[in-house]
N, C-alpha and C positions, 0 to 999 in steps of 0.2 A: 280214734284213727285207725284202719286195716293196710292190711298189706299190698293194697291194691291201689292205693289212692288217697281213701279217704274219704267214705261218703258223706261226714260232715262239713266238707272243704266245696264240694260240690253246689251242694244245696245253699250255704253261701254265698255261693258264687252266680246262683238264679238273677236273672237279669229282669226287671220289672220292663213300662213299656218306656221306647226311647223317649217321647215327650210327655211328661206327667203334667197338666197345669197347675192341678196341688200341693206337686211338690215344689214347683219352678214358684208359687205363689208363697209357698212357706218359705223360701229359700230368700227370696226379695225381703222377706219380713226380716232378716239381719239389716239388713241395710237402713233402714228408719234410723238407727242411732248416726247414721250418716252421710244422710240426705241430702247437703249442704257439698257434701265432696261429689256424691253420684252426679246432683243439678251441675258444679262445674264439667263433671268427666260427660256430661250428654253434651253442655254446649261447645266443650272441644271438639267432639267428634262431631257436630254438625260444621265446625269451623271444617276440617278437614277433612268432609263430603264435601263442603262445597266449593272449596280447593281444589282437589280432585277434579270434579264434574267441569270446571271452569276453562282450564286449559285447553279443552278441545274447543271449546265457544270464539277462545281470545284467537287460537289456529285457523279459527271459521274466519275470522275477518282481515288477518297479515293474507288469506289467499285473495280472498275477495277485494282487500285493497290493493295489494299489486297487481293482479290482473284488471285492476279499471285501467279503461284508455278515456275516462271524462275527466280524470284528475295529473295536475302536472305531477313531476318527480320527484320535487321539496314536499308537498301536501304527502305523499304515499311515506316519505324519512318521514316526517315529522308524526302520522300516523304508526309508522312502523318501532322507533323508534318511542312512544309513549304505549304503545302495547307491550313491548318489551320489558320498559320499566312496570308495568300492571303485571305481566310473568314474574320476572324476579321479587314482585313485593310478594304474590302471591306463593312462592319458593318459602320466604322465608317465615311466611305467616305458617304455612304448613307445620315445618322443621318445627318453630315452636309451638304450637298447638300438640304435632304432635308426642313431642317430648314430658311438656305440661299432663298430654292426658296418661302416658305411659306412669308418669311419677303420682297421679291421685290416684290411679284405678290401683296401681302397685301398694298404693296407701291402704287405703279404704277394703282392698282383696285381701292383705296381710291382717290389718283389723280385726274383719270379719271373721278369718280362717283362727285368728286366736282366739274371740270371745267364743267361736261354734267348739274346737278343741279344750278350752277350759272349759265348758261346758257340760260338753261331753263327760270327758275324765271328772268333773265333779260329780255327777250326774252316776257312774259306774261305783265310783267310790261309796256312795250312799247306797247298793243296793246287799241284797243281803245273800250269807253264803250259799243259800240256795242258788242264787240268780247265778253263779261260778262255778255250784255244780254243774249249770246245764250248757255253760257257756267255755267254752275253750280260750286259754292265754291268749292263744296265737290269736284268735278272731278278735279278742276285744282290743289288742296293741292294734291289728289291721284298722281299726273302727278310729282309734286315736291318731291316729298317722296315716294313715294312705289313704282312708277313703276321706277324710278333713282334707288332705292334700290335693285328693279331686276336685273335691270344691271350690278348691282355692283356685284350680286350673280353671273350673266352669267362669266362674265370679271374674276372674282378673284377665280371663284367655276368651273363653267361650262365650259368654253372655257380651262383653264387649264387642269384640269380632262379628258376633252375629247383632248387634246394632248397629254398628256400624255396616255393615253388610246390607242391612235391611232399607238406611239411610240413601246409602249410595245406588241404589236400584232404583228405592221411592223416586229419586232426583234423577238419574237417569231417562226415568219415564215421563219425568215431566219437558227435561228440555230436549231428549226427543220428541215427543210428541208436539211442544211448544215451534221447534224449527220444522220438523215437517213431517205431517202426517202419514202420507205414501209410506215412504221408509222406514218410519216408527211402524206399522202395520205389516211391512213386509219383515222385519227383524222379530218382531213378538208372534205374528201369525204364524210363521211359517219355522222359524228355529225352536221359539219356544217349548213346543208340544211334545217336539222330539228330547229337549232338556229333558224334561219333565218324565216323560217315558224312560228313560236311560235313569235319571236318578232315581225314580224309582226301585227298578230292577240292581241298581246299584246300593240303594239301603237293606232290601230284603237279604240280599247277598251278606253284605257286609254285616251287618247284623249277627246270622248266623254263625257267619265265622268268627267274628270278634268273640262272643259267647263261647263256644268250641275254644275257642285261644284261652279265655278266664281259666276255663275249667282246665284245660290241659296243662295250663302255667300252675296252679293250684296243687295239679296233682303232683308235678317237679317239687314244689316248694314241700308239701307234705311226707312225700319218700325221701328229700333230701333231709329234712328237717329229722324224722325219723333216724337216719342212716348214721348223720352226722351223729346225734344224741346219744344213740345207740354202740358207737364207734366200738368202742372195750368188746359186746359180744358179738360184734363183726367179726370184729382180728382174731378174737381168741377162737369162733365154730370157721374161721376161713371162708368167709362168706363176701367177699371181696369182690370176684370175677363175677359172682351170682349178682352182687346190687350194680354192678358197673353195666352189668348186661341191663339190666332191669330201670338203670337213670338212662341208660341210650336209649331203650325201646321211648320210653317217657319222651325224652327228648327229640328223639324221629317223630314222633307223634306231633308236638309240639311244631317242629320245623317246617311237617308239612301242609301244618293247617297254615302258618301265617304266606307258606307261600299260594295255599289259595287267596289268601286275603290278597296279598300282592297281585296273583293274577285280576282276581274284580276292580283293584286300583288299576292296573297297567291297562282294560279297558276304559273307565271309564274317565276319565281324565284325558286321557287322548282322542276321547267320543268327543269332547266340551271344545278342545280346541277344533276338533273339525267341524264341528256346529259353530265356532268360532268365523272360522276358515269361511265356511259355506257362506254364512250370512254375510260377513265382509265381500265377497263373490258376488252376490245379489245386488249386494249396496253400489259397489263398483260397474256391473252393471247396467244396473237401473239407474246410473248415476249416467253415464256414458251417452245413453239413448236419448235422456230428458235434460240436458243441460239448458238451461234458458236464463243466461244471465243479463241480460239485457231486459229483461221481463220485470215487473214488479211483482213481486213477490214469488218470483219463480225458481228454480232451482239453481244454486251458485256451486263451481267446484270448491266453496270454502264451507257450503254446506253438506257437502258430498264428503270430503277431508275430516270434518267435526264429527258425522256419523261413523264414518270407520273408526275415530279414535272412542267413541262412546258404547261402539260394537264390543271392541273389545273391553271398555271398563267392564259393558255388563255382564262379563263372562268371567271375572273375576270374582265378583261376591259370591259368585256358585260355587266355584271350586273350593274359594273358603268355609263357605256354608257346608258341602260335603266333607273336604279336610277335621273338620270343631265337630261332624256326627259323632265319630268315637267317644271325644269329648264331653258329648252330650250324652252319651249312653255310661260312661264312667260316672257323671255325677248323678245321674237320675238312681242308679245302683248302687251309689254312694248315700248318695243321700236317704234313700228306702231306708237302708241299712242303718243308718245313724238315728233316725227318726226314730224308729223302731225301738230301738234302746231307750233314747229319751221318752217317747209312751210309754215306756213299761212303770208303771208306779208304784214308788218305794213298797215294797213288801212289808220290813218293819219299821213304821214311821212312830215316829215319836208323838205323843198324848199331844194335845195341843196345850193341858194346866198341868203340866207334869208335877207329883208328886215328889218333894226332895227327902235327901235317904239322912239328913243331918237331925240329930246327933245319932251319929252310925257305929251298930255295935259289931253287926255282921253277922246277924242270925237268918239260917238259911232253912227254907221249908218246900218241901213237894207234898201238892195235895190231890193224890189221884191223877196223876200226871201220864196221857195220851201221846207219843208223841210219833211218826212218821216223816219222813223224808217225801213218800213220794202215797198220794191217794189215802189207804189204810194199809201201806204194808207195814204196821206198824213195829217201830224197834224198841219204844217201851210200852209198858203197861199196867198203867193204873198203880205208877210208882209212886210212892210215900215215904220221905224220910223226914226227921229234922235233923239241922246242924247246931250244936247252940255256941254262941259265940266264943272264941279262942277254941272251938273241940278242934281236936285234930282226928281225920278222920280218912279212910281209905276204900275204895271203889276194886272191886276184883272182877275176875271172869276171864272165860274166853274171847278170844278175837269175834266179833258182831253179839259181844251182850250187850250195847249200851253205855258203855264207860263214858267215851268223849262225845257222845253225845248228850248225858246230863251236865257234861264243861260245857258245850255249846248253848245250851236252855241257861244256864248262869248265867253267862255273858250274855243272853238273849241275843245270839247270832243266826236263832233259829224262833219261830213263835210255835208253841204247841197247839194241838188241835183240843185238847180237852184239860179237865183240870186246871190249876194254879201254882203259881211259882211264886214264893213271899220273900221277898228280903225285909228283913226288921218291919215282918207285918204287913207289907208294901207287896202288892203285885209289881211284878217288873215288868209290863207293859203299863204300868201308870207313872212309871218314872223315864228321867230321862235319860236314853241312850249312854250318853256321855258320858254323864255323872254315874251311873253304874258301875262302867264299865273300866273308869276312873279309881273303883272302888276293886278292882281285881286283879293280881298278877299271875301270867300264865307262863311257864315255863313248859314247852313241848320236846318231844325227845330230839322231834325233827326242827331244831332251830335254827331260825330264819335269818340271815345277818345281810344285812343292806350293802354295797359297794362306801364306801368311804373311808372313816379310819376306826380307831378301838374306842376312842372316846364318843363319835358318833351314833356306833352301833348299839351304847349303854345310855345316853341320854334321848335319843330318838328325836331329837330337835327340840326337845323342852329345855328353855335358857334358864330358866329357874335352877336346873342342874349341874352346879359348878363344877368345875378342871378338879378341883380337892373335894367333892363330894364322888365325884367319880372313881378316885384314887382312893376313899373309904370304903365306896362298898365291894372294888375289886379287893380288896386287901383281905373284910371282914368275909368272903366266899372264894378266899383263896385263889383268885384267880391272878392277884398279883405277881403270883412268881413266875409264870409263865409270858405274862405283856412286858414285864420287864426285863427278859429274856430277848424278844423280839427289839430287830434294831435301832427303829425309831419309837419303843415305848408304846405309849398312850398314842402317838398319830404315827405307828404304823397301819398302813393301808391294806384294808380288808378286801379282797377281791369277790368278787360275782358269790354268794351266797356262802362266802367264807371256805373258800374251796383249799389256800393256804393252811388254815387249821384244822388241828385233830377235831372230833366226834367231841371227847371228853372239854378241847378247849375252848368249844360251839357253846357248849352248855354251861361251863362254869362263867362264859361270858354272858348267857341268858340268867343267871343267877342276878348277875351284877345289872343287871338292867332290871329286873323282878324290885331288887333290893333298892335301886335308885330310886322308885317310883314309890317305895312303902306305901304298899298297897293293904289295904285292911282284911281284905281274903286273898287266901294264895293256894293256886293250882298246880301243883307238878303233875303233866301227864306223861307217863312212860318216862319221866325225865333221868332217870338212871340204869337205863337197859342197855347201853351199850357203851359201855366205857370199860377199861382195864383197872384192874383191881386195887391198886395206886391212886389212879382220878376217884374213883367211887368213895375210898377212903375220902378224899378232901370234899368229896362232894355232901359226903352224908355229914360231914359235920358243918357244912352249908346250910342244908337243910334245917338241921336244929336250928341256926341261928336265925336261919327266913322263919320256918313255924312259931318261933317265941312270939308270944302274946297276939298270935294271929289266928280267925278259923283260917283252917290250912285243910286241902284235899288232897289224896294223893291216889294217882292212879300206875300202877305198875304191875307187870307180870311176874316178880319176882318176890318172892313173897316176906325174904330176909329183911327188903328194904322198909317195910308195914309193921313190924312187929310191936313197935314202940307207939303204936297210935293208939285214941281213945275207942275208937269201935272200926269193926271193918262190916261193909256191906259188900253182899256177894251176890250179883249181876249172873244170871240165866236166862237167855233168850228173851231176854227184854223187863225181867220182873228178879224183883230181889226176893229172893229165895232164902238168904241165912241173915241174921248181921250178927254183933258181939265182939267183943275183944278177939285176939291170937288165940291164948288158951283156949277160950270157951269154943271158938271155931272147932278148932282140932277135937276136944272133949266130947262132940258133936257127934263128929264123923260123916258127915255131909260131904258136900261139893269141897267147900275150902280144903276137908282133910283129903280128900281125894286129890286136890291139885296142890297138892303139899308133898303128897306122897309119889306124885307125879316129878317132882321138878327136884326132890332129896334122895330117890330113888336112884345108886350106882349099878353098876356092870351087870353085879350077880343078884340085882333084885332086891339088896341092903335097903334098909334106909338111914341114908347120914345123918343124925339127927344131932344139931347143936347142942354142945354139952350144958348148958344154962336153960335149956328148953323142957317141959315136964314131955314123960312119954306120953302119945297121942294112944286113942282110942285105938283096937284092934281092927283090920278093914274087913269093912261086911259086906258081903255080896252082891251083887245087883239081881234082884226080882224085878218080873213080870207086874207090872199093875195088872189086879183083876177086873178093872174094868176096861182100861185100852189096850192093854198087851204090852204097853210103852214101859219097856227096861228101865226101871227107876231104883237110885238108892233105896234102900230099908232104913 
């Protein structure tokens, strides 16, 4: 995200068509498991529509009866009583139908929302890390929450309202033409074209304004998220006033856009009311001039009054459809974004017939591996090495050399472009991902802790790991000391990302987590880089316990932490340049030697060598390569 609002957010909010039949059909497919709920809802909507349309017809008969002069008052009273009972019955029927309809629609709407939300979340969990590299976390959270909720609003409100409005409009036209063709043509022929024209104008303006408001709101959200997340920097550099000014400007833009949207609504809905009043005026005027109650099939006062009721009912569904237009837009945009994720194929699929890793030994082999995150921007170039079962190795190199990429490939979080990666002689692409990852324990420098308590962060929902085992592994990795000092011990609450724990405490928990799952392959990625000396002593003791009888891989910038490993691989620009033990690499005087010199040189330029370490070879100067001109170590 950039300081001007974040281009990614704007692209994310681009809207497609306001109505996309393809998306509608796909959305309706989620209703198939609840088709009987839908059938019941449709039946109830039919009941609601007919009970709504019937009362003007009853009013017509009521007026016609009381204005007739050819029947007695007793007959009039009897007919009026019958009509009143029918009307009262319709009121209760409509109440019951609307209650049941709301209940049924809410039930299947929430179930569809649940199905869709679970499907989206499940699909996201199957994606490779490459997918998450290109999709911000905030965007994916929006898909699972806001976008799914927008579809819930569309299904439970938009679709139901639209269907009911369509039934009402259809029924109104039938009732109106059945009672008076001339009055019906007057309403439809004069007023409807005006409504279509103003609705088209409103739709185009409202759509532009809605899209602009969504983008401006996304800009505010992005800026607010950036400012709050970086509040320590904001306050340190006294940027509060600048940020407030920027936020005020963004908020003003959003407010003005909503004013524009309100302006369109303020024109459209009063216009609909005016057209409705105009239609009523035409009906009254025409009815007053053409009343013929005594003529068979003639226009009666009851018919005129009924038409007034139907006319006002006619404009209600039109207003409702206009009000639900934004719901439709949001649903189309949300469904398009959701289906874009669901349609994305799993980049690292499991093999159809996976090979078993049992009996597992832990031999790792890279054969001429080439890997790039983007196209052919190679991070690893023709990398080959072998790690024997139980062997302890380390990878070192400057930032960007490819150390973490090797870890990701061993766990098959990414797939390579060329070469092969073998575990016990089996290509990782032919092995079940879950089985492979169960064999690997990973301890990262940036430890991720989940909200919950200490126990849940060690066992990670694995029921087979008992409370006793949790306590045992914590004791073994020296984490029990600080855990017992917490107010609730192992039940102590862990806040988001473990913010209340120190870096060292979080790393000790990650060691306990790794040991609890008893992995056959242990990977320590930068695991001892950011801790104090006392905690490092505890962790080094825990590391030795963890590495025992396991294939172990260590990645660290502090060379002192890897002096005891069996083999060290030195990575440089995606290639393995050197390999050997700590002492061998120092004697070779290559890249590893230079890294050692840089780390242990004091302010006077002297190398502070541990007393138990042999004297390194003398430093050799950098000389230009005779072929390329590049400066290299001799």
